[in-house]
C-alpha angles and dihedrals in degrees: 000000000000128000094266091052091046091054091048090046094057095036088057094048091045092051091053094044112018096176109033117189137192113262091223112105119232141141102203141020094265092053089050091052092047093047093050091047089053094045098070108123089355135097123254088237093059092045093049091050091055099039093051088076096030095055092045087062099036127019098157131057092248093050089050090052090049090057089059132217097281094054095043090049090052092050095051098038093112090065121086116260088012098160094056092042093051091052092048092047093053092045089050090051090053091055093045090054098041100040108021106036091251092301129120108248120238099216124091091225093055093044094050090050088066116098112261094011114119131171095281094052091046090051092052093051093045091050103039100035101032105024096240117159096244132145117224102198110206127163092281095051091043091053096043093046093052097039096049095042090240093125121350123198143140096237138027095256093056091047091048092053091048092050092050088055099042106037110089111250094241090061100040100095093056100028098097091053092052092048094048093048092045091051093045098050109019115012092049124177103244101029120013111208095229093158090060096038117117092202101042091114089061094047124091094214094038093056090051094049095046092046090051093054095037 
């Protein structure tokens, strides 16, 4: 995928969805952090189902601590790896209260120092909550980036660096949302829907597939 195709790729996605949003449900920055922490190796649908009740009971770090580990674990038990995630969430809340005045920090270093918060989670919070041009490379973005030729790499960090270089600056803030949604609903893992794809003519793999069937 060359620079002209990259620009067309994002212009097309932006035209169809000018203000893309995360599909995780939240009402404040702490809830966003908690939801992303819980979403590792889980679907947004499953996380939203659990956090609907959880956030109704606790929407600040202190309120989450007041619920206690046993109750939080019970509320998130439908999410994969729920025991570990509940422990990490409570440990994160303790740090937010003791070191950050109950607020979610804005620096990557402080975010990644929180239990259960890795680079991808930090990138999501920095982007969604604070409007930073970051690239949270999940399985969807990794697949779409490699398959389309947008940014190839053997691991998420390499793909992230390539995306930060190759995505035009005017699209960077929203780019990871477009890529996630495209991977989730169109450029799917087992069977990409190239015949329904609005950007197939920009995509290395899409052009090959459509030429083969054409």
